[in-house]
N, C-alpha and C positions, 0 to 999 in steps of 0.2 A: 929522463927518469920521471916516473909518475909518483907523485907524493900522495899518500892516503892519510887523511886526517880523521882520526876517530872523533865521533860526535859524543861529547860528554853527556852522561845520563844524570838526571837529578837524583839526589840522595833518596828521596821517598819512593822512587820507582824500582830500586834495586831489590827489595824483598818480593815485590810482585813478579819480577822477572825470574827470580830464583824459584818461586812457586810454580810458575808455568813450566819451567824446564824439568823440575822434579815430577810434575804430573805427566808430562809426555814420556819421560823415561819409565815411570811405573806402568803406564798403559802398554808400552811396547813389551815390557817383561811379562805382563799377564796375558797377552794375546797368544793363543795357541799357534805354534809354528806350523803344525800340519794343517793343510788346507783341505777341507772336506766339502763335497757338494751337498746342496740342500734343496734339491728340486723335489717335485712331487713323488718321483719314483723312489727316492732314497728313504723316505720315512714311511712308505706304504707297502714296501715289499714284504714286511712281516705279516701284515694283515690281509694280504691278497689270498693266500691259500685258505685262510680261515673263512673269508667271505665266499670264495669260490665253492668251498665245501658246503657252506650253508645254502648257497643258491641251488645246489643240486637237490637238496631235501626240502627246502622251504624258500619261497620268494620273498624273503624279509630281510634282504641285505642292508636295507636302509636303517635298520634298528641297531646294527653293529656299531659300536662306538669307535671312532678313529683314534689312532695313537697320536700322542702329542709330539709336535716337532720340537727339536732342541734349538734354543736360541743361540745366536752368535755364529751360525754356520753361513758360509758364503753360498750364493745361489748362482745358477747359470740358466740361461734361457734355452728351452728345447723347442724344436719345431713341432708343428701340429702332427706331422706324420709319426713322430716318435711317441705320441700320446694318444693315438687313436684307440688302442686297446686298454687304456687306463680306466680304472674304476673310480668314479668320482664320489661314490656314496660314502666313503669313509674319510673325507677331507672337508675341512672348513674353508680351505684356500684352493680354489680351482679356477681354471680358465674356461669360459663358455665356448661352445662350438656352434657355429652357424650352419644349419642344415638347409641347403638349397633344394628346391623341388626338382625331382627327376622327370624330365619330359620324354615322351615317347618319340623314337626316331622315325616312326612310320609316317604319320601325317599330323602336322600341327593344327590343321583345320578341324580335326576331329576332337580336339581338346574342348571339354565343357567349360563354359565361362564361369568365372568365380562368382559364387552366390553373394549378392549384396546383403550386408547385414542391416536390417531395418530395426532401428532402436525405437522404443516407445516414446510417446509425446512427453510424459512426465518422468522425472527422476524417481519419484516415489513408486511408480509402476515397475521400473526396472529393478529397484531395490526391494520390491515386495512389501512396501510400507502401506498399511491399510488404515482407513478411518476406524474409529472405535465403535460407533453404534448407528444403526439404521432403524428408524421407527416406522412401522407400517400400520395404518389405521383403517379399519373397516367402517365405512360410512354409507350414506344413502342420499337420495335427492331431498328427502324431507329434513334430515338432520345436519347436512353439511353447511347450510347457512348459519346455523345456531351452534350446536355442539361442536361440529367440525371446525368452524372458524374460531371459536373460543379456545379449543385445544391447540390449534396452530399458533395463536397469539401468545399463549402461556408457555409453550414448549419449544417453538421453532428456534428461538435464539439461544437455546442451551445445547441442543443435540446437533450433530453434523448435518443430518438430513432427515426429513419426515415426508412420507408419501401417504396420500389418501386414495383408497380404492373404493369404487362405487360401481353400480350397474350402469344403465343407460344415462348418458350425460344430459343434464337439464340445460335450459337456455341461459339462466342467470346463475353464475357461480362466483363465489368470493375470489377476489384478486389476491395475488401473492401466495398462492398455494399450489403445490405439485400434486395434480390429480390424475389418476389413471382410471379410465372407465372401460368396462366390458359390456358390449352391446347385448350379448346373448347369455349373460350370467344372471342366475337367480341369487337372491340374498343368502340362502343357506350354503351355496357352493362358493360364494365369493371369497371366504377365507382361504380356500385351497388355491384358487387362482392368484390370490395375493402372495402366498408362499411360493408358488411356482414362478411368478413374475420376479420376485426378489432374488430367487436362485439363478434365474437366467440372466438378469441384467446387472445384479449387484452381488453375485455369488462370491467374487474374489476381491471385493472392494472394502469390506467391513469385517471386523472381528466378531461382533455380536449383532443379533437381529431381534427386535422386539415387535410382537404382534399384539394389537389391542383393538378394542371397540372404541367408538368415538364418545361414549358416555363415561369416560374415565378421566380423572385428573392425575397428572404425573408431575412429580416434583423433579423438574429437569436437571437442576444442578446437582441434587443428591443422587439422581439416577446415574448421571455421567461419572460422578466420583465413585459410585459403587462398582460400575463395570470397569473403570480404569484401574482398580486395585485387584482385579481378578486376573490370574495367569491364563494365558491362551494355550498353555501346553496340554490341556485336557479338555474333553468335551463338556459343554455346559448346557444344562437344561433346567432353568429356574422359573419359578412362578408360585402360584397358590395350589398346593397339591390336593387333589381329589381322588378318592379310590372308587373305581366302578364296582358294581355288584358282581359282575362275572369275571373279574380279573384282580390280580394282586399288584399289578404295576400302576402306581399313581400317575395321573396325568395333570396337566396344568389347565387352569380355568382361563379362557380367553377374556372374560370380563375383568379379570384382575391383572392381565398382562402375562405374556409368555416371552422369555428371553432364552435364545439358543445361540450356540456358537457357530462358527463357520463350518466346522466339521459336521455337526449335527444337521445343519441345513443341507449340506452336500449329500449326506446319506439319505435324508428323507426325500429330497426333490427327485432323485432318480427312480423312486418307487411310489410316487404320489398318486399314480393312476388307481392304485388299489383302494384308496380312500375316496377319490373323486367319483368312483363308480356308484357310491352310495349317496351321491349328492342330493337327489330330490327328497330323500327321507332323513337328511342329516340335520343335526341340531348345532347351535353355535359352539358347543363344547367339543364337537367331534374333531376339530382341528387339534386340540390338545391330545385327544385319544390317538389320533393318527400319528402325531409326532412321537408319542411314547411307544406306540406299537412298532413303527418302522425303525426307530433309532435303537430300540432295545434298552434305553436308559429311562428310568422313571423320573418324574418331576420331583424336584426338591426345592426347599426354601432356604437352604443353608449351604454355603460354599466358602471354604477357607475361613471359617469362623465368622463369616459375614452373613447376615440374615436379610433375605428379600421379604420385607414386611409389607403387607397390604391391609387396607381397611375396607370392609364390605358393609354397606348400609343401604338397604333397599328402599327405605323411606326417609331420605336425608332431608331435614329441614334446618337449614343453616342458622337462621335467626333464633330458632327455639332451642337448638341442641349444641351450639358452638361452645357455650360456657361449660357444659358438661363434657363435651368431647375434648376440650382443651386439657382437662385433667386426666384423660385416658392416655396412658403411654403408647398403646397400640395406634392411636390416631396421630399422636405427635411425632412418632418415629416412622410412620408409614411412608413408603415411596410412591404408592398409588392409592387413590380413593375411587372405588368403583361405584357404578349405578348413580352417577350424578344426574339429577332430574332435568336441569336446564342450564343454559349458558350463564345466567346471572349467578347461580350457585357456583359455577366453575370459576368465575372471576372473583367471587368472594373468598373461595378457598385459596386462590392464588394470592390474594392480598393478605390473608391470614398467615399463610406459611412464609411469605416474604417478610412480614413484620416479625415473625418468630425468628427467622434467620438474621434479621437486622439486630434484634436484641442479643442473640447469641454472638454475633460478630463483634458488637460493641463490648460485650463482656470479655471476650477473648482479647480484644485490644487493650482494655484496662488491665487485665492480668499481665499481658506482655509488657506494658509500660511499667508496672510495678516491679517486674523482674529486672528490667533494664536499669531502673533506678537503684535497686538493691545490689545488682552486680557492679554498678559504676564505682562502688567503694573500693573494689579490687583493681580498678584500672589506674593507670598513671595519673590521669587528670582528676580522678575522684568525681564526686557529684557535680562539681563545677564544670567538668568537661562534657556533661550530658547536653546534647543539642536540644533546642526547643523548636517545635514540639518534639516530645520524646518519640524516638523511633523514626524520625524523618531526617533526611540527609542534612548535613551541616550547611550553613550558608556559604556562598562562594567567597573564597579568599583570593583577592587579586594579587598577582605576582608583580605587576607593574601598573603604572597609571593608565595604560591602555586597556587593562582588563577590568577596570572599575565599572560596575553596573550602575546604570543611570536611574535615579529616582524621579518619577513624574509627580509634579505637584498638582492637586486638584481640589476643587470645592464641590458643593452640591450641584452646581450649575455649569462649571467650566473646568477645563483642563489646560494647563499652561506649559508651553514649550514641549508639546508632545512629539514634535519632529523638527527637522532642520528648516522647515519652510513655513512654520506658523508660530506665532507668539501665544495665542489663546484661541481655544476652540470650545464651542458649546457642546455639552454632553448630550448625546442623542442615542436612541436605540439601545443596543445591548450594553454600551458603555455607561449610560445613565442607569440602566437596570443593575449593572454590576455594583456601582457605588451605593445604590439604595439597598441592595442585599447585604453589603458589608456593614452599613450603618445599622440595619435591622439586627444582624447577628451580634454586633458589638453591644447594642442596647439590651438584647436578651441575655447575654452573658453577664453584663453588669447588674441587671435586675436579679438574676439568679444568685449572684454573689452578695449583693447588698440588700436584697429584698426589694420591696416597693417604696424605698425611701426617696428615690430620685425619678425625675421625669425628663425625657430627652427634650433639649431646647434647639440646638443647631450644631452644625459642623464648623469648626474653626479652621483646621488644617487637615490635609490628607496627602499622603505620599504612597506611591506604589511602584514596584519594580518587578520584573519577571526574571526569575532565576531558573535556568534550564535544568539545574540539578535537583530542585525541590518544588518549585511552583511560583505562584503569584503572591507576593508579600505586600501587606498594607500596614501603614502606621497612621492612625487617625486621632485627632484631638477633638473630643466631644465636650460640649457644655451641657451640664445637667442642672436641674432645679430641684431643690428640696421642698419640703412642705411649707417652709417660711418664705419661699420665693427667692432664696439666695442661689447664686450661680456657683457651680463647682465644675472645674475642668478635669477631665480624665483622659489619659493617653492609652490607647488600646493597640496592641500589636496582633495582627491576624495573618493567617496563611491559608491560601487555597492550594492544597498540595496537588501534585500531578498524580493522576490515577494510573491504573495498570494500562500500559500501551498494548493495544490489540491490533492485529493485522486484519484489515477488511478483506474478506474474500471477494475476488473479482473473477469474472468469466475469462476464459482463455481466448486470447486474440493473437494474431500473427501479423507479420509485415508483408503479407502477400495480397492484401486487399487492394482493389483498384480505387484510386482517388480521383474524383471528378471535380476539377477546379472550376468554380463559378466566378466569372469576372464581369461585374457590371461596368459599362462604359457609357458616360454621358458626353455631351458636346464640350463641357468645360474641362474634362480631364483626359481627352483623347490623345494629348501630346505625349503622355508617358506610356502608351500602349506598345510602342516599338521596343522599348527596353524590356518590357514584361514578356513579349513574344520571344525575344532573344534569350532571356533567362529560361523560359519554358523549353525552347528548343535545345539549349545546352544541358539542362538538368534532366529533362524527361525523354526527349526524342533521341538525342545522341547516346545517352546511357541506357536506353531501353527500359526506363522505369514505367511501371504500370500506372499510368496517369493519363487522363483525358482533360481537354480544355473546352469549357462551354462558355461562350461570350454572349452577354446580353447587351445589345445596342439600344440605348434609351433615347427615343426621339421625343422632342418637345413639339406638341401639336401647333404651337404658336409660330414656329419657324416655317419657312417656305417649303416647297416641294423638293429642293435640292438635297441630295443625299450627302450629309456631312461625314458619313463613315465610308465613303466610296474607296478612299485610299487604303483604309484598314482592311476592307473586304478583299481588295486585290492582293494585299500582303498575305492574307490567309490562304488565298489561292496559290501564291508563290510557295508557301511552306508545304502545301498539299502536293505540289508537283515536285518539290525538292526531295522528299523522302519517299522511298519505294513503297512502304507500307502505309503511307499517308501520315499526316501530321496529327490525326485524331483531334481535330478542332471542329467544333460545331458552333452555330450561332443562331440567335433568334432576335427579332425586333420587338420592342416594347414601347408603345405609344402612350405616354402619360405625362401630365404636367407636374405631378407631385410624386416622384418615385420614393418609395420607402423600402426597407428590407423585406417587409411582408409582401408588397406587390411584386417585387422581383422574385422572391422565393416561391410565391404562389404560381407564377408562370414557369419557373424552372422545375418545380416538383412534378409537374404534369409530364415532363419529358423523360423522367427517370423512373426506374423500377423502385419499389419500396425498400429493397435491400441495398440500394446504392449509397455509397459514402460520399457526401458532399462537403467541399471545402470552400467557404466563401472568401474570396480574395479581394484585394484592393490594388489600385494602380500605385506603383512605387515599391511594393514589397519584392524582395529577392527570394527566389525559390532555391531550395537545396534539398538534396536527398535525405539528409538528416532530419530536416523539418517534416518532410512528407512521411518518413517512417515514424516520427513522433506522433503525427496525426493518426496514423493507422493504429498505434498502440494505445493512445489515450481516448479514442472514440470507440465506444462499445454499443452495439445495437441493442436497444431496449434497456440500456443500463446507464450510459454516461455520454455527455456531450463535452466538447473541449473548446475553451475560449483562451487562447494563448496570450501572454503579455509580451509583445514584441519590443525590439530595440529600435527606437526612432532616432533618425539622424537630426542634428541641429541644422539651422540655416547655414549653408556653406560659406556665404560671404561674411558671416559673423565669426566663424570659428577658424577659417583658413586665411592666412595673410596674403597669399598670392595664388594666381591661376597657373596651370590647370589644377582643378581639384582632383583628389584621389578618386579612382574608379571603384574602389572597394570600401566598405564600411567596417571600421575597426571598433570593437567594443571597448570603449574608453569613456571616462567621465567627461572628457573634453570634446568628444565627437557626438555623443548622443545620450539617451537615457531610456530606461524601460518605463513606458507610459502606462500606468495602471488605470488611467481615466478612460481608455478607449477599449471598445468591444467590437472592433470592425471585423477582425478575422475570427472565424468560428468553423467548427467541423461537427457534423452530426449525420445520422442516417436519415434517409428520406422518410422512412416509416415513423421515426420519432418526431420529425417535424410535422407530418400530417396528423399524427395523434395529438400533438400539442395545439395545433391550429383548430382541431375539432373540439377540443375541450376548452379552448380559450377564445371563444367567439366574442366575449364581452370586452376584450382588450382593445383599447383605443390605439389604432395603428399609427396615428400621427404623433402620438406622445410616448410610444414605447418602442423597444427594439427586441431582437431575438433573445438577448440575454435575460431581459426581464420576463419574457414569455416563458422560457424554460424554468426560471426560478419560481414564478408564480404557479406553474403547473405542479411542481413538487414531486413528480413521479420519477425523475431522472436525476442522477448525480451531475452537477454542473462543476466541471473541473476547470479551475483557473490557476495557472502557474506561469512563471517566468520561462520564456523560451529563447535561449541565446541564438538558436539557429534561424529565428525569424527576424530579419533585418529589413527596415523600411526607410526609404529615402525621404528627405524633407519635402513637404508640400504645404502650401498655405491652406489653413483650415478656415472654413466659413461656418459659423454657428447659426442655426436656425432658431429664432425666438419662439417658434410655434412648438418646439419640442417640450417634453415634460421638464419641470423645473430642475429636477435632479440631472437629467441628461444635458440640459442646456448649461448648467453650472460645470459639469464635467468637461464639456466642450471648451468653455472659456478657460478652465484651468489647464487643459491640454494645450491650447493655443498659446497661453502665456508662458508655460514651462517648456514649450518646444522650440523656442528661438535659440537659446544658448544657456549655458550654466550661469549661475549667479556670479561667479568670479569673472567669467568672460564678459557678462553684461556690465559689471562694475568697471572693468578695465576699459571697455568701449566708452562708457560715460566719462571716465576720467580722461581718456585721450581726446574725446570730443571737447571737453571743457578746456583742455590745454590749447587746442586749436582756436577756440573762441577767445581765450585770453590773449593769444598771440596776435590775432586779428585786431582785437581791441587796442593792443599796444601799438600796432602799426598805424592805426587811425590817429592815436595821440601823437605819434612821431610826425605824421604829416601835418599836424596843426602847429608845428614848430614851437611847442611848449618847452621852455628851457628846463623845467623841472622833470621832464620825462626822460632825459638822457641818463639819469641815474636809476631808472626803474627797471624791473624785470617782471615777467608774467606772474610770479608767485606773490608779488606785492599787491596785485589787484584783488586778491581773495579777501 
C-alpha cells in the first residue's frame, strides 16, 4: 500500500490559492467555445471585391482602408501557395514574399553582368546636402595683391569658399588664395567666364552664389546669417536694383554684389553665350543685365521680409567720414560697402564693424544675464542656485573621491606639483603669459570696482584647475597698496570659459597611399636590423601592404675599408629572392662622421618624387598595419605632418623577473610608457620637406631636428598625438651634448624615465639595500661577535 501524505499549506496562502482557482474558472467560462480561424484570408474576404472593383477603374487600391481584425481569434499558418493571389494592400499584418530572378534557359553565358553600384565619395553628395554660399570675385593683376588679398583676409574665414577670377596670371600672387585665371580673357568679359566656371564646377555644390568685384567690403558673418535664413524652395535674385532705360526689368549692380540661387544659375548658364557674344563692348554691369534677361526674374533687395542692404560711396574717406557714417542707419546695417579705394580702408572698415559687433554681442550677453537672474526666482533653487558666471555651466560636482578635480598651486614665478614627476617648475612661455594675463585682468576689474584707490603690489597665492564642462578656473590672492602705503589683500575668482568648439576642415585623404619607410642604420645599432626586417616582411610583404623600405647605411670615414654592413646587404638579397614580386627594399650608402636628420633626409629626398609619403623609422620599432594606416590618414600633402608619440618599453632586466622575456610588448604601466620627449618617428611628404628646407636655410642643423624645422616654418600643421599602435623596444640612449639645450635636456629626461617606472625602481633599490644589509650581517657573524647573534638586517638601518 502506498501512503500519500498531504502537505499542509500555511494559513496565509489559502486566500491566494482560492483567488487563482476562481480566476482560472472565470477565464474558461468567458472563452468562446467555437474556434474560428484568424488568418489573412478570413478578415479580408469582404474587402476583396471592393478593391478588385476599384482596380478596374482606378489604380489606387492602396488608398482603400483595411478592415480591422477581431481580437481573440485563433490563427493557423498557411503555405505560400495558398496566398499567392492574396492582396496585401489592405492589411497591416502580412508576410513578405521573396522574388527570385528568372534566368533564361537558353544560354547562361549571354546573361549581362550585374552593374556595380558606384557610391559617391562623401555622404553629403549622396544625400544631396549642399554648402550654403560660394563667393566669386572679379580681380586683376594690379589689384589682387592689395584689394584682393584684403578681401580674402576679411571674408575667407566666414564663408565656405571664395574664388578669385583674373586674366593672365602674374608671377607673384598672394598665398592662401584660390585663384582661377583665364589666359585669353579680357576684363569686360571676365564676369561671364566667372559665372560659367561656377556653373560648370560648382553648379550642384552650393545653394547660393555671390558675384562681386574686389573693391567691395563684405560683412561675412552677417552675409552668411542672411542667406541661411532664406528658403531654397524658390528662385532668388538679390542685389542693388537698377532699372535700365530700355527695359522695365531691374538688374543687379555687380559693384554692390549679386546673389542668385542654384536654380537661377542653372537657367542662366545654359544660355550664357547670348551675353558673351557682346563681350568686347560690354560694361561691368552687363552681368547683372544678362542674369535678369535670361532668368526672367528681376533683381530685388527684399526677400522674406529681409533686406539686402548695400552702401555706395564713390569717394570714401574713412578717417574723415567715419563719425558721420556711424550715425547713418544705411551704413550701420549694410551687408556690403562698395567702391572701397584701397586695402587700408578695407581693413579699417573690417575693424569698425567687428567692434560694432562686439558691442552688440556684449549688450545681448548682459541682457541675457539679467533675464536669467530674474527668472531664477521662479526656479526651485532661487537666486542662490544661479551659477557663477551667469549663463556658464555649473562647476563639476564629484561623485566620489576619484572624481575630484585637482587644483594646481602657483606663484608669479613657479608652479608646484604640476604633475606626478616634479615638485616645482619654473613658469615659462605660454604658462608664464597665462599667469600674467590673469593678474592683469584681476587688477583691471578691481580698479573698475574700487576706482584708483589701490595699486597692485604682488601675488600671494594662486590656484587653477581645468574643468572640462566650463573652462579654466583661477583663485588668486593679491596684495594691493592704498595711498597711505598700507597693504590690503583681496581674493579674486576668475574663469576662462570654453569657447564654441569648431571642426577644422581638413582635406580628403585615403588609406591607399604608398608609404616609403626610411630606416637609417649606423654601425652602433646594426644589431637590431634583423628584427626590423622580419617585422617589415610580416607586416608589409606577407599581407601585401602598399609600403616600400629604403635603408640608409651610414659609414664612418674613420673606420677601415671593411664593409660593416655586408651581412645586412646579403640579408636584403635573401628577401629579394624569397618573394616573387621582390621585397621592395632599396638602400644607399652615406659617408659622414656627424650624421643628423637633415643630412640623412637630404640624401633620401633626392631619391623620391615630390608626392612621395616618407616615414622616418628607427631601429627597435614594431611595424603594424594599423600604424601605417594612421600615418596615411594623419599626413596630408601641403597641409599636415605627423609626429606620433610611441609606447617605449622599459629595460627588460629591470621589469621582468626571469628569462625568457616576452616577445610582444603589452601596453601597461609596468612594461613601458608613452615618451613625449622623443620626436624620432615622423611622417611627411617629400614636397613639404623640400619646401621647409628651402625656407629654413638659416636653421643650425647640429642643434635642431625635423620637428623644430616644421614648427618654425609655420606653414604646415604639426600633428602630435599618442599612437598606441607604435611600439618601440628598449635601447640604451646616448645624448649628444652638442645638441640644442632643449633637445639635450629632453634626451636626458627620456633616458632617465625610460629605465623603469618609479615604483619598480623603488622596489629594486629596496631589494638591493636588503641584500647589502644581509651581506653586512654575514660579515659581522664571521667576526664572532657575541652581540650579533640576536640581530637581524632591519636592526642595521
